[in-house]
N, C-alpha and C positions, 0 to 999 in steps of 0.2 A: 309212313312218313308223308306229310302234306307236300304236294307238289308245288313248285314255285308259282305256277300259273294260277293255282287255286287261291293263293294268298292275294291275288289281284281282284277276285270276285267282290262285288258289293256285299258287305257282311250279312245284311238281312236277307238277301236273296239266296245265299248259300244254305240257309236253314229251312227254306220252303220245301214242303213235301208236294209232289205233283198231284193234281186232281185225278181222281179215279174214273176215267171215262169207260163207256161200253166198249168192249173189245171187238175187232172186226169179225165178220162171219167166218173167215178162214181159220182164225185162231179158235173160235168157238167150236168149229168142226173138229179141229185137231184135238181139242181138250175132251170133247164128248165122244169122239169116235163116230159121230153121225155126219153123213154128207151135208155139205153146206146148204144145198137146196132143200134139205128136210129140217133144217134148224128152225125152231120156233123162237123167235127173237122178241122177248117181251121185257127187256131190261133197259130200254132207252126211250120209252114214251114216243116212239116213232109212229107215224100214221101208216097202218097196214095197207091202205088203199092207194098210197102213193100220190103223185102230183096230178094236176089237171093235164089232159092230153094236149091242151094248148101250150103248156110249158115245154113239153117234148118238141112240139112243132116250132116254137119260138127259138129253141136252142139249135135247131137245124139250119136256121137262116142267119146266124150271128156273123157279124163282121169282126171276127176274133183278132184281126190284126190292128184294130183301131181301139185306142184307150176309151174306157167308159167315161160318162159325164161326171166330172168331179163334184159338180154342184147338185147332182141327183135331182134335177128339175122335174123330169117326167115322173120319176119314182115318188118323189115327195108329194107331187100333185095328186097322184093316184092314191097314195096312202091317206092323205088328208081327206080326200073325198070319202073313202071307206070309213075312216075313223070319226068323221064328222067334226073336223077341226080345220083351222087355217094352215096352209102349207108352211107358214113361217114358224109353226109350232112343232114341226116334224123334222127329225133327222134319221136317216137309215144307216144301218151298220151291217157288218159281216156277222150276222146273228146278233141277238140282243146282248150276247157276251161282250161284243166290242163296245157297245154303248156303256155297259157297266165299267169296263176298263177305262174308257174316256172320261166318264164322270169322276172316277176316282183320281185320275191324273189331273183333272181340272180343279178339284176341291181339296185333295188330301196332300199334306206335307208329312214327312216322317215324324211320327209321334202323335199325330192326330188320331182320333178314335172313330171307329166304324162299328155300329151296332147291328147285329143280326139276331133273329129269334129262332133258336135251334130246337129241333132239327129242321134244316132248310137247305136250299140249293147251295152247293159247296163253292160255287164260283164267286160268291160275295167275299168270303174270307180269303179265297185264293188270290183274287186280284187285289184285295185290300192289303194283304201281306206283301205283294209285289211292290206296292207304292210305299211300303214302310209304315202302314197304319197299325195301330193297336186294335186288335179285334176283340170286341166285347160281346160275348155270346150269352144271351138271356134265355135260359131254358123255358120251353113252353109248359103250360100247366096241364091239368087233366084234359084228356081228349085233344091234346095238342093245341089248345087255345093260346093266344098271345098273352103273356103276362104284361098287361098294359102298365100297371103301377110300377112293377119292377123295371120295365124298360124306360119309363119316364124318369124314375129315380136314378138310373144309370147315366143319364145325360148330364154332362158338365161342360165347362168352357172349352174343352178340347174335342168335344163330340161334333163331328161334321155331317155324317150321313147315317141314316137308318134305312136298312133294306127290309122290305116286306114282300114276300112272295104270296100272291093271291090269285088263284088257289095255290096253297103252299105245296111245293114239291119237297118231300114225298108224302105229306100227310093228307093232302087233298082238301083242306078246309080254307074258307075265305077269311080275309081280314075285314072286319066290319067297317062300314063307312064311318060310323061314329068314332071308332078307335083311330082310323086314319086321320080324321080331323083333330083329335086330341094330340096326335103326334105332330101334325102340321103346326099347331098352335105353339109348339116349343121353338119354332123358327129354325130348326136344323133342316137339312135337305132330307126329304122323305122320298125314297124310291119305291114305288109299288110295281112289282114285276108281275104283269098280267100275261105271261107267256101262254097260259092256258085259257085265255079270255073267251075264245069261241066255244069252249066246252062249258064254261061257267055262266057266260052271258050276263055278267055283272061287271061294272067298271066304276072307277072314280075319275076317269079322264075329264069329265065335265068340271072337276074342281081345279083343273090346271089354270083356267082363266082367273080364278079367285085367289089361288095360292101360288106365288112364284117359286116357292121352295118345294113344289111337288113335281116329280118326274114319274111318268108312267111308261113302262116298257112292254113291248109286244114282240111276238115271234111269228115267222112263217113256217117254222120247222114242223110244228105239230098239226095245226088245222089244215095247212096248205100242202103238207107232205113233201117239203123241199129241204129237209134237214141237211142233206149233203151239199146244198148250194149256199148255205150260210147266209140267211137273210132275216133281219129283224129291224125294229125301229123304236124310237122314243118319242113321246109327246111331252112337251115342256114349254116353259116360257121362251119366246124368241130370243131373249137375252142370253140364255144358256145355249140355245141352238146355234146362235151366231158365233159364240166363242168356240163351241165344239167343232163347227164347220172350219174354223180357222186352224185348229190344232190336229184335226184328223189326218190320216194318210190321204193324199189327194184322190187315189183310186181305191178306196177301201172296199167298195162293193164292185166286183168284177162285172164284165159285160153279161156273163151268164146269169149271175145273181140278179142284176137289174132287169133283164128280160123275163126271168122267172117271176119276179115280184109283179110286174105289169100283167103278165099272162094269167097269173093266179087271181089277181083282183078282177080281171075282166071275165074270168070264169068262176067267180065266187059262188054263184048259185049251185053249181055242180059240187064244189068243194064243201059247201055248207050242208048239202044233203048227206055227204059222207060223214060230216060231223054229227048230224042227227043219228045216223046209224051207229056211230061209236058211242054216243050218249046212251042210246037204247041198249047196246051191248054192255056198256059199263053197269047199267042198272041190273041187267040180267046176271052179269058176272058177280056183282055184289050179292045178289040173292042166293046164287049157287054157293059162293064161298061161305056165306053166313050159315048155310045148312050143313057145313062140314064140322064135325066135332073137333074141338081144339084149334080151330082157325077163327080168328077174330078180325074181320075186315073193318077198316075205318071208312065211314061215308066219304065220298070224294066228289069234288066238282071238276076234277081234271080228267085226263084220259088214262088214268092209272088208279090202282087201289093198293093201299098199304095194309098188310096183314100181320097180325101178331100171333106168335106160336108159343106154346109152353116153353118154359125156360130150358135152353140148351137144344131145342129141336129145330130152330131155324136153319142152322148149318147142315143138319142131316137132310132136311127137306130140300135145301138148295142143291146139295150134291146129288140127291136122288133125282131131281129134275134135270140137272146137267147130264146125267147118265142116259136120260131119255131125249136129249137134244133140245131141252126147254131151258131157256135162260131168262131168269128174273133178276131183280136188283137186290144185292146184299150189301150191307153197310158196315164200315169199320167204326162208325160213331157209336159209342157205348149206349147212348139213348135209344138206339135202334138195333141192339144186339139180338133181340128176339123177333125181329121184323123182316119181312121181305116185301118189296114193292113189285106189283104185277101190272105191266102195261096192258091196256085193252087191245086185243087183237081181233082177228076175224072170228066169226062164230065158231068155225072149226078149231081154230087155235085156242079159243077160250074153253071149249069143251075138253080139248086135250089136256090143258093145264088143270082143270077142275078134276077130271078123272084121275090124273096122276097124283094130285094132292090127296084125294080120297084114299088111294092105295097107300101112299107114303105115310100119311098121318096114322092110318089104321095099323100099319105094320110096325110103328115105333113102340117099343116096349119100355125103353128107358132113355132119358135124355143123355146124349153124349156130345161133347164139344169136338167138332172137326174143323181143322184149319182150312181156309180157302186158299191153299197154296198148291 
């Protein structure tokens, strides 16, 4: 029987399924039977080298009893200098997730349409559904390329926003500059999520000054190694920035997050050297995976690699890795039922996952579906 309080829920919110995040180390340890300190966590695209030492130092000197700057002045200046734009074009958030949420709140009314190109980052549809939007999912074509014609044909008078993840999570491929311009010419809001920009080293942020309907998102979670402090930003026309500054929570980035952003940017050279290491390890990992029979990795410009397995074997491999204390990303999306995404770890972690995959794939005699419960 439905409880009385549940009848008071906003109807469209009661139907939303929660996003599937990476589980905490303690839970992974309990599930695998492997001590937490020995878990190889390759399911969240985290930076295995962690933050700059200057971040740790900055956190030790915080005035935690004082509210952070609601105008984000120092943070926006530092980000703007790093991104090569004017500070008026920058807004920071508690992760780029918050910027996604604010954009949808700003532009979407119930019944408006939001387009995503699936498979892609699940937070676009999640936040879209929270605002009451109709989510239009356009499947990607062969090799997970964007179906440009199908996407443009799906745009109508109710379409407000198109989300493009570049490099796309989980497939690793970029949205071409030419395609982005085609979408911008439709005059809807085009959000290009460059959360993995430092690993791809390509951007369309220079187009923001030409197209007021372009928003570029970035994150500090991956390249700067501060995923736990929730820090991201958006680059967009000052018109949008000003309105978002008006509607955001006054202290949306806490004092620790603001300090970590500044310290990370001041020590960017150290962090970008770690990015170089991860890129090299990504390329080596791809070569190793490509040499394993029945494992088909997709070329990636992020810090992760999506792998396809023979029908029915992805679940077997996933559970076999879990039993060894190795966690990779498995998806409920039917388009990815035979795929696993592997984050790039340290050289030792990458060797461990490759050796485990060789053993598991070679030991499989027949595909069997196993539930991830």
